[in-house]
NUROVO-992677 format. One line per 2 residues: for each residue x, y, z of N, C-alpha, C. Coordinates in pm, 1 decimal, decimal comma, always signed. Layout:
X Y Z X Y Z X Y Z | ... $
# end
This chain:
+9150,4 +11901,1 +17781,4 +9009,3 +11935,0 +17805,5 +8920,9 +11831,0 +17738,4 | +8827,3 +11774,7 +17813,2 +8738,6 +11672,7 +17759,1 +8645,4 +11733,7 +17655,9 $
+8615,7 +11657,5 +17551,5 +8524,9 +11706,7 +17448,7 +8383,2 +11710,6 +17503,3 | +8304,7 +11806,2 +17452,7 +8166,1 +11822,2 +17496,0 +8081,2 +11709,9 +17437,7 $
+7993,3 +11652,6 +17521,0 +7904,7 +11549,4 +17469,3 +7802,6 +11611,2 +17376,1 | +7780,9 +11547,2 +17262,8 +7684,9 +11595,7 +17165,3 +7544,8 +11547,2 +17202,1 $
+7446,1 +11629,5 +17167,5 +7306,4 +11602,1 +17201,7 +7227,5 +11577,8 +17074,1 | +7155,4 +11467,0 +17070,1 +7070,5 +11434,4 +16954,6 +6925,9 +11419,7 +17000,3 $
+6834,6 +11463,9 +16917,0 +6691,4 +11445,3 +16937,9 +6637,6 +11359,1 +16826,2 | +6569,5 +11250,4 +16861,9 +6510,0 +11159,8 +16764,5 +6359,5 +11157,7 +16786,5 $
+6282,8 +11188,8 +16682,8 +6137,3 +11178,3 +16693,7 +6093,7 +11040,4 +16645,2 | +5979,9 +10995,0 +16695,9 +5936,7 +10859,1 +16664,3 +6036,6 +10757,3 +16715,9 $
+6087,8 +10782,7 +16837,4 +6200,3 +10705,0 +16890,7 +6158,7 +10576,7 +16960,9 | +6029,5 +10550,0 +16972,1 +5984,2 +10435,7 +17050,0 +5995,8 +10301,4 +16981,9 $
+6022,1 +10297,8 +16852,5 +6030,5 +10169,6 +16783,1 +6090,1 +10186,9 +16645,2 | +6112,4 +10075,1 +16577,3 +6155,2 +10076,1 +16438,7 +6284,2 +10152,0 +16415,2 $
+6283,9 +10234,1 +16310,5 +6402,2 +10310,8 +16272,6 +6441,5 +10408,3 +16382,2 | +6343,5 +10468,9 +16448,4 +6374,0 +10563,5 +16554,5 +6445,9 +10499,6 +16671,3 $
+6399,8 +10383,0 +16711,6 +6465,4 +10311,4 +16821,0 +6606,6 +10269,6 +16781,2 | +6620,5 +10207,6 +16664,9 +6751,4 +10161,2 +16620,5 +6849,4 +10277,4 +16608,7 $
+6803,2 +10391,0 +16556,9 +6890,3 +10507,2 +16541,7 +6927,5 +10566,5 +16676,2 | +6834,3 +10567,5 +16769,9 +6864,1 +10618,8 +16903,5 +6970,4 +10535,0 +16972,8 $
+6958,0 +10403,1 +16962,2 +7056,8 +10314,4 +17022,4 +7194,0 +10333,7 +16957,2 | +7195,1 +10349,1 +16824,8 +7321,3 +10366,3 +16753,8 +7384,6 +10501,5 +16785,5 $
+7304,6 +10606,2 +16795,0 +7357,7 +10737,4 +16830,4 +7416,7 +10736,4 +16970,8 | +7349,4 +10667,9 +17062,0 +7403,0 +10656,2 +17197,7 +7536,8 +10583,2 +17196,5 $
+7544,1 +10474,0 +17122,6 +7669,5 +10398,2 +17114,5 +7781,1 +10482,1 +17054,1 | +7744,5 +10581,6 +16971,4 +7843,4 +10669,4 +16909,7 +7880,7 +10786,8 +16999,4 $
+7821,0 +10793,3 +17118,7 +7860,1 +10896,2 +17213,9 +7763,1 +11010,2 +17233,0 | +7650,6 +11005,4 +17166,3 +7550,9 +11110,8 +17182,5 +7466,4 +11086,5 +17307,0 $
+7427,6 +11192,6 +17376,0 +7313,6 +11187,0 +17466,5 +7189,4 +11202,1 +17380,3 | +7086,8 +11119,8 +17403,1 +6974,0 +11113,5 +17310,9 +6844,4 +11151,5 +17380,4 $
+6775,9 +11249,8 +17323,2 +6641,1 +11286,0 +17365,7 +6543,9 +11206,1 +17279,8 | +6460,5 +11127,4 +17344,3 +6369,2 +11035,7 +17276,0 +6229,2 +11094,8 +17276,1 $
+6176,8 +11126,2 +17159,4 +6043,1 +11184,4 +17149,3 +5949,2 +11087,4 +17079,1 | +5825,8 +11082,7 +17126,1 +5723,6 +10998,5 +17065,8 +5595,1 +11012,8 +17143,5 $
+5487,7 +10960,7 +17089,7 +5357,0 +10978,8 +17153,3 +5330,3 +10881,1 +17265,6 | +5400,6 +10765,8 +17268,3 +5371,5 +10661,9 +17366,8 +5481,7 +10656,0 +17472,9 $
+5450,4 +10690,1 +17596,6 +5552,8 +10693,4 +17700,7 +5618,4 +10558,1 +17726,2 | +5542,1 +10449,1 +17720,3 +5596,5 +10317,4 +17751,9 +5713,4 +10277,6 +17663,7 $
+5697,4 +10278,7 +17530,8 +5809,5 +10244,1 +17444,1 +5928,8 +10337,7 +17460,4 | +5904,2 +10466,3 +17482,1 +6015,7 +10558,8 +17502,9 +6095,3 +10521,2 +17626,9 $
+6024,1 +10488,5 +17734,8 +6091,9 +10448,2 +17858,5 +6172,6 +10320,7 +17837,7 | +6119,6 +10228,9 +17756,6 +6191,2 +10103,9 +17730,7 +6320,1 +10130,2 +17653,8 $
+6315,1 +10217,7 +17553,3 +6436,2 +10250,9 +17477,6 +6536,2 +10322,9 +17567,8 | +6486,5 +10413,9 +17650,3 +6576,0 +10483,7 +17743,8 +6643,4 +10384,0 +17836,9 $
+6569,1 +10283,3 +17880,5 +6626,8 +10181,5 +17967,9 +6738,5 +10104,7 +17900,0 | +6719,8 +10071,9 +17772,4 +6825,8 +10002,4 +17698,0 +6950,3 +10088,8 +17685,5 $
+6930,6 +10216,0 +17656,6 +7044,9 +10306,3 +17642,7 +7119,7 +10319,3 +17775,1 | +7045,6 +10337,5 +17883,4 +7109,3 +10355,8 +18013,4 +7176,1 +10227,9 +18061,3 $
+7118,9 +10112,0 +18025,4 +7181,7 +9985,1 +18061,9 +7316,5 +9968,6 +17992,9 | +7331,2 +10032,7 +17877,4 +7457,8 +10028,2 +17804,8 +7552,0 +10139,9 +17842,0 $
+7516,7 +10216,3 +17944,9 +7603,9 +10323,9 +17991,5 +7581,2 +10457,6 +17924,9 | +7474,6 +10468,5 +17844,3 +7447,1 +10593,4 +17775,5 +7351,4 +10682,2 +17853,1 $
+7324,5 +10799,2 +17797,4 +7236,8 +10898,1 +17859,6 +7117,9 +10922,7 +17767,7 | +6997,3 +10905,1 +17821,3 +6876,3 +10923,3 +17742,1 +6773,3 +11001,1 +17821,6 $
+6694,8 +11081,3 +17750,4 +6586,1 +11157,2 +17811,1 +6459,2 +11132,8 +17731,7 | +6367,0 +11048,1 +17783,0 +6241,5 +11025,3 +17711,4 +6143,8 +11140,3 +17736,6 $
+6086,9 +11193,1 +17629,0 +5991,9 +11304,6 +17639,8 +5870,3 +11273,6 +17552,9 | +5758,7 +11232,2 +17610,6 +5638,0 +11210,2 +17529,8 +5596,5 +11339,3 +17460,5 $
+5574,5 +11331,3 +17329,4 +5540,1 +11450,5 +17252,0 +5474,8 +11408,8 +17121,4 | +5386,8 +11495,3 +17072,4 +5321,2 +11477,1 +16943,2 +5377,4 +11581,5 +16847,8 $
+5451,2 +11539,1 +16746,0 +5518,3 +11634,8 +16658,7 +5420,8 +11720,2 +16579,0 | +5296,7 +11675,9 +16565,8 +5198,5 +11751,7 +16489,6 +5131,1 +11860,6 +16571,6 $
+5160,9 +11867,1 +16701,0 +5099,0 +11962,4 +16793,2 +5201,9 +12068,4 +16830,5 | +5182,0 +12194,1 +16790,4 +5283,0 +12296,0 +16818,1 +5308,8 +12318,2 +16966,4 $
+5207,0 +12305,7 +17049,8 +5226,6 +12321,5 +17193,7 +5313,4 +12208,5 +17248,3 | +5288,3 +12086,8 +17199,6 +5366,8 +11971,9 +17241,9 +5512,8 +11985,5 +17198,3 $
+5534,2 +12033,0 +17076,0 +5670,9 +12052,0 +17026,6 +5742,9 +12160,0 +17107,3 | +5672,9 +12267,5 +17138,5 +5734,1 +12370,7 +17222,9 +5775,6 +12313,0 +17358,1 $
+5689,5 +12228,8 +17415,4 +5722,4 +12166,4 +17542,7 +5841,3 +12072,7 +17532,1 | +5848,4 +11997,5 +17421,3 +5960,9 +11906,5 +17397,7 +6092,5 +11983,6 +17397,1 $
+6097,2 +12092,7 +17323,4 +6221,8 +12168,2 +17313,2 +6253,1 +12243,9 +17442,3 | +6150,6 +12286,3 +17514,2 +6176,1 +12349,6 +17643,6 +6239,5 +12250,2 +17740,3 $
+6190,9 +12126,9 +17739,2 +6248,2 +12022,9 +17824,9 +6392,0 +11992,6 +17784,5 | +6415,7 +11985,1 +17654,3 +6551,0 +11959,3 +17603,5 +6647,9 +12068,5 +17647,8 $
+6607,1 +12193,9 +17630,4 +6694,9 +12305,8 +17666,6 +6720,0 +12308,5 +17816,2 | +6615,6 +12281,2 +17894,2 +6631,7 +12281,3 +18039,5 +6732,5 +12176,2 +18084,3 $
+6731,5 +12060,0 +18018,6 +6819,6 +11950,6 +18058,9 +6960,8 +11965,0 +18001,0 | +6969,1 +11999,1 +17871,1 +7099,1 +11995,0 +17804,6 +7149,9 +12131,3 +17755,9 $
+7060,6 +12226,0 +17737,6 +7104,5 +12359,8 +17700,5 +7131,4 +12381,0 +17552,2 | +7134,8 +12273,7 +17474,2 +7165,0 +12286,8 +17332,3 +7119,8 +12160,9 +17257,8 $
+7133,0 +12166,5 +17123,9 +7100,5 +12052,3 +17039,5 +7199,0 +12048,3 +16923,8 | +7260,3 +11932,8 +16902,2 +7355,6 +11917,9 +16793,2 +7295,4 +11849,9 +16671,0 $
+7204,8 +11755,4 +16693,1 +7145,6 +11680,7 +16581,8 +6997,2 +11658,1 +16607,9 | +6915,1 +11689,3 +16510,1 +6773,4 +11651,7 +16510,7 +6751,3 +11549,9 +16400,7 $
+6695,5 +11434,8 +16435,4 +6653,9 +11336,2 +16336,1 +6502,7 +11337,5 +16329,8 | +6448,9 +11400,1 +16226,4 +6304,2 +11404,8 +16203,6 +6260,4 +11270,0 +16147,1 $
+6228,7 +11177,9 +16235,0 +6198,2 +11041,4 +16194,0 +6049,5 +11007,6 +16202,2 | +5975,8 +11072,9 +16289,4 +5834,8 +11037,9 +16311,2 +5755,4 +11049,4 +16181,6 $
+5670,7 +10951,7 +16156,8 +5587,2 +10955,2 +16037,6 +5482,7 +10845,3 +16041,6 | +5390,8 +10852,9 +15949,4 +5287,6 +10750,4 +15937,1 +5254,1 +10733,1 +15789,7 $
+5198,9 +10614,0 +15756,3 +5156,4 +10592,7 +15618,9 +5005,1 +10605,4 +15608,9 | +4954,1 +10579,4 +15489,0 +4810,6 +10599,7 +15467,8 +4736,0 +10469,7 +15443,4 $
+4801,7 +10356,8 +15473,5 +4731,1 +10229,7 +15472,4 +4693,8 +10175,3 +15336,6 | +4754,7 +10223,4 +15229,4 +4722,4 +10171,7 +15096,9 +4580,7 +10203,2 +15054,8 $
+4542,1 +10329,5 +15066,8 +4404,7 +10370,0 +15038,2 +4390,6 +10420,3 +14894,6 | +4300,5 +10361,5 +14814,6 +4280,1 +10411,0 +14677,7 +4235,0 +10557,1 +14678,3 $
+4275,4 +10630,8 +14576,4 +4250,9 +10774,4 +14571,8 +4103,7 +10809,6 +14586,2 | +4016,4 +10735,3 +14517,7 +3875,0 +10771,8 +14521,4 +3810,2 +10741,6 +14656,0 $
+3882,7 +10669,9 +14744,2 +3830,8 +10640,6 +14877,9 +3898,3 +10725,7 +14986,4 | +3982,6 +10817,9 +14943,6 +4055,4 +10901,1 +15040,0 +3960,3 +10996,1 +15110,5 $
+3961,6 +10992,2 +15243,1 +3887,0 +11089,3 +15321,2 +3976,0 +11206,7 +15358,0 | +3914,9 +11321,2 +15376,9 +3991,5 +11440,1 +15414,1 +4059,7 +11421,0 +15548,8 $
+3993,5 +11350,1 +15640,5 +4054,5 +11327,2 +15771,8 +4183,9 +11247,5 +15759,8 | +4185,3 +11147,0 +15672,2 +4307,4 +11069,1 +15651,5 +4416,5 +11156,6 +15592,3 $
+4381,3 +11232,2 +15489,7 +4478,8 +11323,1 +15428,4 +4538,6 +11416,3 +15533,3 | +4452,5 +11480,9 +15611,2 +4499,5 +11577,6 +15710,0 +4587,5 +11512,2 +15816,2 $
+4554,0 +11390,2 +15854,1 +4631,4 +11321,1 +15956,6 +4772,5 +11288,0 +15907,5 | +4782,2 +11237,8 +15784,1 +4914,1 +11204,8 +15728,8 +4996,8 +11331,3 +15710,5 $
+4936,3 +11435,7 +15658,5 +5007,4 +11561,7 +15637,4 +5052,8 +11621,1 +15770,7 | +4967,7 +11612,1 +15872,2 +5002,3 +11668,9 +16002,9 +5127,9 +11605,4 +16060,7 $
+5136,9 +11472,6 +16052,6 +5253,0 +11403,8 +16109,6 +5375,1 +11414,9 +16019,9 | +5359,2 +11382,8 +15892,4 +5474,3 +11368,9 +15803,0 +5530,7 +11501,3 +15754,4 $
+5448,4 +11604,2 +15750,7 +5492,5 +11731,6 +15694,1 +5491,9 +11843,6 +15797,9 | +5375,4 +11866,5 +15860,4 +5370,9 +11971,3 +15961,9 +5462,3 +11937,5 +16078,9 $
+5468,7 +11809,8 +16115,8 +5556,7 +11769,6 +16225,3 +5702,4 +11798,2 +16194,2 | +5743,3 +11771,8 +16070,9 +5881,2 +11802,8 +16030,3 +5904,9 +11953,0 +16036,6 $
+5808,3 +12030,4 +15988,5 +5821,1 +12175,9 +15994,5 +5833,9 +12225,8 +16137,5 | +5746,2 +12181,2 +16226,7 +5747,3 +12231,9 +16364,4 +5877,7 +12198,0 +16435,3 $
+5924,0 +12074,9 +16420,9 +6048,7 +12035,7 +16487,7 +6169,0 +12104,4 +16424,3 | +6166,9 +12117,5 +16292,6 +6276,9 +12184,7 +16224,4 +6284,1 +12330,8 +16263,3 $
+6170,4 +12396,6 +16269,5 +6169,2 +12537,1 +16309,5 +6224,4 +12555,3 +16449,1 | +6181,6 +12470,7 +16542,0 +6230,1 +12481,4 +16679,2 +6379,6 +12453,6 +16687,4 $
+6425,7 +12351,5 +16614,9 +6568,2 +12319,0 +16616,1 +6650,2 +12430,6 +16552,2 | +6600,4 +12486,0 +16443,8 +6670,9 +12593,8 +16373,9 +6689,6 +12714,1 +16466,4 $
+6584,1 +12750,6 +16536,1 +6592,4 +12863,6 +16628,6 +6697,7 +12839,0 +16736,3 | +6697,9 +12717,9 +16790,3 +6792,3 +12684,9 +16895,6 +6935,1 +12680,2 +16841,7 $
+6955,3 +12611,8 +16729,7 +7089,5 +12597,4 +16673,1 +7147,4 +12732,4 +16630,4 | +7062,0 +12821,4 +16585,9 +7104,8 +12954,5 +16543,3 +7154,5 +13038,3 +16660,3 $
+7095,5 +13019,2 +16777,0 +7124,9 +13105,9 +16891,1 +7222,4 +13046,2 +16991,3 | +7244,6 +12916,0 +16987,6 +7326,4 +12852,1 +17090,5 +7475,4 +12879,7 +17068,1 $
+7553,7 +12849,9 +17168,2 +7697,4 +12871,5 +17162,6 +7769,0 +12746,1 +17210,4 | +7848,2 +12678,1 +17125,4 +7879,4 +12711,2 +16986,1 +7756,3 +12700,7 +16895,6 $
+7753,4 +12789,2 +16795,6 +7639,7 +12797,3 +16704,3 +7637,9 +12679,3 +16607,7 | +7517,9 +12645,0 +16561,2 +7504,2 +12549,1 +16452,4 +7457,0 +12412,3 +16497,8 $
+7439,5 +12324,1 +16401,6 +7392,6 +12189,5 +16428,0 +7351,6 +12123,6 +16297,5 | +7293,1 +12005,8 +16309,3 +7256,0 +11928,6 +16190,6 +7113,1 +11876,6 +16204,0 $
+7037,9 +11886,1 +16096,4 +6902,1 +11834,0 +16089,6 +6899,7 +11725,2 +15982,7 | +6851,3 +11607,3 +16019,7 +6839,9 +11494,7 +15927,5 +6692,1 +11459,2 +15914,1 $
+6643,1 +11460,3 +15793,7 +6503,0 +11427,1 +15768,0 +6490,7 +11285,1 +15714,5 | +6395,5 +11211,3 +15768,3 +6363,7 +11078,8 +15715,8 +6270,0 +11097,7 +15597,7 $
+6326,3 +11083,0 +15478,7 +6243,9 +11091,0 +15358,4 +6182,1 +10955,0 +15332,9 | +6207,5 +10898,8 +15218,4 +6156,9 +10765,8 +15184,5 +6191,6 +10739,1 +15040,0 $
+6191,7 +10612,5 +15002,7 +6192,7 +10580,3 +14860,6 +6076,4 +10651,7 +14791,1 | +5967,4 +10671,1 +14863,6 +5850,3 +10738,1 +14806,3 +5871,0 +10887,5 +14787,1 $
+5985,0 +10940,4 +14831,6 +6021,0 +11078,0 +14795,5 +6065,4 +11084,7 +14650,2 | +6087,1 +10968,3 +14587,1 +6130,8 +10961,2 +14447,5 +6025,4 +10896,2 +14358,2 $
+5965,7 +10786,4 +14406,4 +5868,7 +10713,3 +14325,4 +5762,2 +10655,3 +14417,0 | +5634,6 +10668,5 +14380,1 +5527,5 +10623,8 +14468,9 +5502,6 +10474,4 +14462,0 $
+5445,8 +10423,1 +14568,0 +5379,6 +10293,0 +14563,2 +5234,3 +10316,0 +14523,0 | +5166,6 +10211,6 +14476,4 +5024,3 +10227,5 +14447,9 +4947,0 +10267,3 +14574,5 $
+4849,0 +10351,5 +14557,4 +4755,2 +10387,9 +14664,1 +4827,5 +10452,5 +14783,3 | +4911,9 +10551,8 +14753,6 +4989,5 +10615,4 +14861,3 +4994,9 +10766,2 +14843,3 $
+4883,5 +10825,8 +14806,4 +4883,7 +10966,5 +14766,6 +4939,4 +11058,4 +14874,7 | +4882,6 +11054,7 +14994,1 +4924,6 +11148,6 +15098,8 +5067,4 +11121,2 +15142,9 $
+5100,7 +10993,9 +15160,3 +5236,5 +10959,0 +15201,7 +5337,8 +11006,9 +15098,4 | +5311,3 +10978,7 +14971,8 +5403,1 +11019,3 +14866,2 +5413,5 +11171,0 +14856,9 $
+5300,5 +11239,6 +14866,1 +5301,8 +11386,2 +14858,8 +5384,3 +11446,1 +14972,1 | +5366,4 +11392,8 +15093,5 +5440,6 +11449,7 +15206,0 +5589,8 +11420,8 +15195,4 $
+5626,1 +11303,0 +15147,0 +5768,3 +11271,0 +15136,4 +5835,7 +11351,9 +15025,6 | +5764,3 +11378,9 +14916,8 +5817,7 +11471,6 +14817,0 +5835,2 +11610,8 +14879,9 $
+5741,2 +11650,8 +14962,3 +5750,4 +11782,6 +15025,7 +5865,9 +11789,3 +15125,1 | +5894,3 +11680,1 +15193,6 +6008,1 +11677,2 +15284,8 +6137,8 +11706,1 +15209,4 $
+6147,5 +11658,5 +15085,6 +6264,6 +11689,7 +15004,9 +6279,2 +11840,2 +14985,3 | +6168,3 +11908,4 +14964,0 +6172,3 +12054,0 +14952,1 +6215,8 +12120,2 +15081,2 $
+6168,1 +12068,7 +15194,0 +6211,8 +12121,9 +15323,0 +6362,3 +12102,5 +15339,2 | +6411,0 +11983,9 +15305,2 +6554,1 +11955,8 +15319,1 +6637,4 +12055,5 +15240,1 $
+6601,0 +12079,2 +15116,1 +6677,2 +12172,5 +15033,4 +6669,2 +12314,5 +15087,1 | +6551,2 +12355,9 +15130,3 +6534,1 +12492,0 +15181,0 +6613,2 +12515,1 +15309,2 $
+6607,8 +12416,8 +15399,5 +6679,8 +12431,9 +15526,0 +6830,9 +12425,9 +15503,9 | +6875,8 +12340,5 +15410,9 +7018,0 +12335,7 +15378,6 +7066,0 +12471,9 +15328,4 $
+6981,6 +12540,7 +15253,1 +7015,8 +12673,7 +15202,9 +7007,1 +12779,2 +15312,3 | +6894,6 +12782,4 +15382,8 +6873,2 +12885,5 +15483,9 +6965,9 +12869,7 +15604,2 $
+7016,9 +12747,3 +15625,5 +7103,5 +12724,5 +15740,3 +7247,9 +12763,6 +15719,1 | +7287,1 +12789,3 +15594,7 +7427,9 +12817,5 +15565,3 +7487,2 +12928,5 +15651,4 $
+7419,7 +13043,8 +15665,3 +7482,3 +13152,6 +15741,9 +7499,0 +13122,3 +15890,7 | +7432,2 +13016,3 +15939,4 +7429,9 +12988,3 +16082,9 +7493,7 +12853,7 +16117,7 $
+7567,5 +12796,0 +16022,4 +7635,0 +12668,0 +16044,0 +7536,4 +12555,7 +16076,6 | +7420,6 +12561,3 +16012,6 +7319,5 +12456,9 +16028,0 +7314,0 +12377,5 +15898,0 $
+7347,7 +12249,6 +15906,1 +7344,5 +12161,0 +15790,4 +7215,9 +12079,4 +15792,6 | +7165,3 +12047,0 +15675,5 +7042,4 +11967,1 +15667,5 +7056,1 +11865,6 +15555,6 $
+7025,5 +11739,8 +15586,7 +7030,1 +11633,0 +15488,6 +6910,8 +11540,8 +15503,9 | +6896,7 +11449,6 +15410,1 +6781,3 +11359,6 +15407,5 +6827,4 +11217,6 +15380,5 $
+6772,1 +11123,9 +15455,2 +6797,2 +10982,5 +15430,6 +6669,9 +10918,8 +15377,7 | +6678,7 +10860,9 +15260,0 +6565,1 +10795,8 +15195,5 +6582,2 +10645,3 +15210,4 $
+6488,9 +10584,1 +15280,6 +6503,4 +10446,2 +15326,5 +6407,2 +10355,7 +15250,5 | +6458,3 +10242,7 +15207,9 +6375,6 +10145,6 +15138,6 +6376,0 +10010,3 +15206,7 $
+6264,2 +9974,5 +15268,1 +6239,6 +9840,6 +15320,9 +6333,6 +9799,4 +15434,2 | +6345,1 +9885,3 +15533,8 +6412,9 +9843,4 +15656,6 +6323,1 +9744,7 +15730,0 $
+6382,4 +9643,2 +15787,6 +6305,2 +9538,1 +15854,7 +6260,6 +9586,9 +15992,3 | +6138,0 +9634,9 +15998,5 +6074,4 +9677,9 +16122,7 +5933,3 +9618,5 +16123,7 $
+5862,3 +9627,7 +16236,1 +5724,6 +9577,9 +16238,3 +5635,3 +9640,7 +16131,3 | +5664,7 +9766,3 +16093,1 +5581,9 +9834,0 +15993,1 +5600,7 +9777,6 +15852,9 $
+5710,0 +9706,0 +15830,0 +5733,9 +9651,9 +15695,5 +5718,4 +9500,5 +15689,3 | +5665,5 +9439,2 +15793,8 +5646,2 +9294,1 +15791,2 +5554,4 +9251,0 +15677,5 $
+5458,8 +9336,3 +15642,8 +5365,8 +9303,7 +15534,1 +5439,4 +9288,2 +15401,2 | +5552,7 +9354,3 +15386,5 +5627,5 +9345,1 +15260,9 +5685,5 +9205,7 +15240,5 $
+5721,7 +9141,2 +15349,5 +5773,4 +9005,1 +15338,8 +5663,3 +8907,6 +15297,8 | +5538,6 +8940,8 +15331,4 +5425,6 +8854,9 +15295,2 +5376,5 +8881,0 +15153,8 $
+5391,7 +9004,3 +15108,2 +5347,5 +9039,7 +14974,5 +5271,1 +9170,9 +14973,8 | +5310,9 +9263,0 +14887,2 +5244,9 +9392,9 +14876,6 +5215,8 +9423,7 +14729,9 $
+5119,9 +9512,3 +14708,2 +5076,2 +9548,8 +14574,2 +5189,0 +9617,8 +14497,9 | +5211,7 +9573,1 +14375,4 +5312,6 +9631,9 +14288,4 +5246,8 +9720,5 +14182,7 $
+5330,0 +9794,6 +14110,8 +5278,0 +9888,9 +14011,7 +5204,1 +9818,9 +13897,6 | +5238,2 +9692,5 +13871,1 +5171,1 +9619,8 +13762,9 +5044,5 +9549,3 +13808,3 $
+5005,1 +9572,6 +13934,9 +4882,5 +9514,3 +13987,3 +4900,7 +9381,1 +14055,4 | +5018,1 +9321,3 +14045,9 +5044,4 +9195,1 +14113,7 +5081,3 +9220,7 +14259,6 $
+5064,5 +9117,2 +14341,1 +5105,9 +9122,4 +14481,9 +5225,1 +9029,3 +14498,3 | +5338,0 +9085,7 +14540,8 +5459,8 +9007,2 +14554,8 +5534,7 +9046,7 +14681,3 $
+5604,5 +8952,0 +14743,6 +5689,9 +8986,6 +14858,2 +5810,2 +9067,8 +14812,4 | +5864,8 +9146,2 +14904,0 +5981,4 +9228,7 +14874,5 +6091,8 +9201,3 +14975,8 $
+6214,8 +9211,7 +14928,7 +6329,5 +9196,8 +15017,1 +6335,3 +9313,0 +15115,8 | +6386,5 +9283,6 +15236,5 +6408,3 +9385,6 +15337,9 +6553,8 +9379,5 +15385,0 $
+6595,7 +9481,9 +15459,1 +6731,6 +9486,1 +15512,3 +6725,5 +9511,6 +15662,2 | +6831,1 +9475,7 +15731,5 +6841,0 +9495,1 +15876,2 +6830,9 +9643,9 +15908,5 $
+6745,9 +9679,0 +16002,7 +6726,1 +9819,4 +16038,8 +6852,8 +9881,8 +16095,0 | +6944,2 +9799,7 +16145,2 +7068,6 +9855,4 +16198,9 +7154,9 +9917,9 +16090,3 $
+7135,9 +9875,4 +15966,8 +7207,9 +9937,4 +15855,1 +7164,2 +10083,0 +15840,3 | +7036,0 +10106,6 +15853,9 +6983,9 +10243,5 +15849,3 +7038,8 +10324,4 +15966,4 $
+7036,9 +10266,2 +16085,3 +7086,1 +10336,0 +16203,4 +7232,5 +10376,5 +16186,9 | +7312,2 +10287,2 +16130,1 +7453,5 +10319,0 +16106,9 +7468,1 +10435,0 +16008,5 $
+7379,9 +10439,6 +15907,8 +7384,1 +10549,2 +15811,0 +7347,2 +10681,8 +15876,7 | +7249,0 +10678,7 +15965,9 +7210,0 +10800,0 +16038,8 +7326,6 +10849,3 +16123,4 $
+7393,5 +10757,8 +16190,6 +7508,8 +10796,5 +16272,8 +7618,4 +10857,7 +16185,6 | +7640,9 +10800,1 +16068,7 +7741,6 +10856,0 +15979,0 +7707,1 +10999,4 +15941,7 $
+7582,5 +11024,5 +15904,4 +7540,4 +11160,3 +15870,4 +7553,8 +11253,3 +15990,4 | +7513,3 +11203,7 +16107,3 +7514,5 +11286,1 +16228,0 +7655,4 +11320,5 +16274,2 $
+7751,2 +11236,9 +16240,5 +7886,7 +11252,2 +16293,5 +7976,9 +11337,3 +16205,4 | +7930,5 +11379,6 +16089,8 +8012,5 +11463,1 +16003,0 +8039,8 +11598,8 +16067,3 $
+8156,5 +11657,6 +16041,6 +8177,8 +11796,6 +16083,6 +8083,3 +11887,1 +16005,1 | +8047,3 +12001,3 +16062,9 +7947,1 +12087,5 +16001,0 +7994,9 +12149,8 +15870,2 $
+8122,1 +12140,1 +15840,0 +8171,0 +12190,1 +15711,9 +8131,7 +12097,9 +15596,2 | +8079,3 +11979,6 +15629,0 +8040,5 +11882,7 +15526,2 +7896,8 +11837,8 +15549,9 $
+7830,3 +11800,4 +15442,0 +7690,5 +11759,0 +15453,1 +7659,0 +11652,2 +15349,0 | +7587,9 +11549,0 +15390,9 +7526,9 +11455,4 +15296,2 +7385,8 +11507,2 +15271,2 $
+7364,9 +11566,2 +15155,1 +7235,1 +11627,1 +15127,2 +7127,9 +11520,1 +15111,6 | +7158,5 +11413,2 +15035,7 +7064,4 +11303,0 +15018,8 +7140,6 +11170,9 +15020,9 $
+7087,7 +11075,6 +15095,2 +7141,9 +10940,0 +15097,0 +7026,1 +10843,1 +15081,5 | +7040,4 +10747,5 +14990,6 +6941,5 +10641,7 +14974,0 +6999,4 +10513,0 +15029,2 $
+6930,5 +10452,9 +15125,4 +6971,5 +10325,5 +15184,2 +6855,4 +10229,2 +15165,1 | +6878,3 +10121,6 +15090,9 +6766,7 +10035,9 +15052,0 +6810,8 +9890,7 +15045,3 $
+6713,6 +9803,3 +15060,2 +6739,0 +9662,3 +15035,6 +6778,0 +9646,0 +14889,2 | +6889,7 +9581,2 +14864,7 +6946,6 +9577,9 +14729,9 +6851,3 +9521,1 +14625,8 $
+6768,0 +9424,0 +14667,0 +6682,3 +9356,8 +14569,3 +6536,5 +9404,3 +14571,9 | +6509,8 +9511,6 +14645,0 +6371,8 +9560,5 +14645,2 +6339,8 +9625,1 +14510,4 $
+6213,0 +9625,3 +14471,6 +6175,0 +9679,2 +14341,3 +6159,4 +9830,5 +14343,7 | +6273,1 +9900,1 +14350,0 +6270,3 +10045,0 +14341,7 +6328,3 +10093,0 +14209,3 $
+6451,8 +10053,2 +14181,2 +6511,4 +10086,8 +14052,9 +6430,6 +10015,8 +13943,9 | +6366,2 +10093,1 +13859,6 +6279,2 +10036,0 +13757,9 +6135,3 +10020,6 +13804,2 $
+6103,2 +10077,2 +13922,3 +5964,4 +10064,9 +13969,4 +5867,8 +10123,3 +13868,4 | +5762,1 +10050,5 +13839,9 +5659,5 +10098,9 +13749,6 +5678,4 +10050,3 +13608,1 $
# end
């Protein structure tokens, strides 16, 4: 009897870590549901997956909008009937804004994507994984080095990433009776368009501006696949994947 194809959902799948992880999950045998706000990039990633013989379903969605998330999961269930892995990857930063210049709109926007979006997708996935047959699944949250130590001028981003750690622990606990595992990958300086500024120089804790080392984003994607491929009897609760020479250990 042929093994059942596993289904993965990746949010923020149109570029960067989300794109790299989607391609890697497909190469590992997953059918991948690609979620993101921009239809064009999602279609491009789906095209790459299908050109390689994989199966992809692009679904434009805003993780911060509960109606949009409900629609995303309804489309997923209609097409595949179940979900084995959710990678909560979608997120945004706060642009290096000093605390005294923080506007409430900026705070709310970062919290909506980085925290409420994780909650909405996790809740929907939990409900599905709890009720599907075979029961269970895995949720992987994209934390950050900032889930441990902040960069200067990153209040909302740092607060939300610390909060994601709390979600990870709570879901890992609450999922036990239903064979739902939850882990977090904390990433430091993956080479994507969003981190190009780090190669040019970014503000450090001592007030200096210095360039930082980055690592190939495919290293992160491989780590996500490793977490996603574990049997449900095992879980990587937290994994830190970082550029070896970036200023994290000893930051500040």
